[in-house]
N, C-alpha and C positions, 0 to 999 in steps of 0.2 A: 846267853848267846852273844858272841862277839859281833862287832860291826861288819855288815855286809858291804863289800866293795862293789860298786856298780860301774860296769865297764861298757864302753861302746867301741866297736871295731869298724874302722873305716878302710875300705879297699879290700875286696875279696879276690884279688888277682893271684898271681903265682905265690907271693909271700903271704898275703892275707888269708887266702883260702887254707893253706896248709897250717898256718898259725892258728886260725879259728878252730879248725877241726881238732887239733891236739890240745889247745887251750881248753876247749869245752870238755874234751874227754878227761883231762886232768881235774877239772872242777868237779865233774860227776864222780870220777873214781875215788878221789881223795876227800870228797864232801867238804870242800873248802867254801868259805863264806864269800864267794864271788858270784855275781850275777851279770850275765851279758844282757844289757837292757836295750841295746839297739845296735844295728849294723847298717853300713852303707855300702852299696855295690852298684857299679854301672850296669852290671848284668843281673837283672832281677830273676832271670831264669836259670842261673847257675845252681847246681845241686846244693851248695852250701847256703846260698840265699834262700832257696826254697825250703831247706831244712829249718832255718831260723823262722821263716814265715809260718811253717807248720807248727812250730813250737810257740807261736804267738809272740815272738820277739819282733818289734817294729823293724822293718827293713826299708831304708830310704834309698832312692836313686841318687839324690843330691846329698852329699856328705854334710853340707852346711846346715841341713835341717836338724842334725843332731844337736846343734847349739840351742835350738828352741826347747830342748828338754831341761835346760838349766842345771840346777843342782841335783837333779835326778841322776846325773852322770858324774861319777868321781874322776874317772880316767878315760880319756879318749885315746885309743891306740890308733895313731895315724899310720897306716900301712900302705898308703897310696904312693909314696915316693915322690909326691908333688909338693915342692917347696912353696909354690904360690898358694896352694890350698892351705898349707900350714899358716902362712901369713894371714890369710883370710879368716881362718879359725881363731887365731889369737886376737885379731881385731874384733871379730864378732863377740867373742867372750868378754873382751874389755868393754865394748859398746853396751853389752847386756849387764854390765857390772857383776859378772860372774867371777868371783874370786875363789870359787870352790873347785871347779873342774880344772884338771891339768891335762895337757897334751903330751902323750908319750910317743916319741918317734920310733922308727923301725929299730934303732939301736937297742932300745929297751926290750922290744920283742925278741931280738937276738940274745940279749942277756937272759931273759926268761927261758928261751929255747935251750940254752946251755944247761939249765937245771932240769929240763924235761928229759934230756938224754935220748933224743929221738933222731940222731943223725944230723944232717945239715939242713938248715932252713934256707930256701932260695934267697939270693941277694938281688935286690933291685939295683938297677944302674942309676936310679934317681933317688938318692937317699938324703939329699940336702935338707938342712933345717933352716 
């Protein structure tokens, strides 16, 4: 069996919710070696957040808590559109000496979306890195 890529999704708003739903469907349909190991959402009552909770995926209200998972996360998809959060995430990873986990901004989600062939992914007005 090949290496399983462990992913965390931050931000389940307009962009993140749609991405999460389709990303999870692709993982399940194609049986790819990707696990969503954590998500963060300001709205813990959203259908997507509740779905992840039901599936026993840790759901955090504070996106910074994902950093505490350390090397249990290979890629953090930051879909929040918040450049300040990205700075804080990078700093927290450095402070934790985590040289394993990488942060993928929304542009990487849009890249993957093009391979999904699912129409348009909503764009955030705040995509700064």
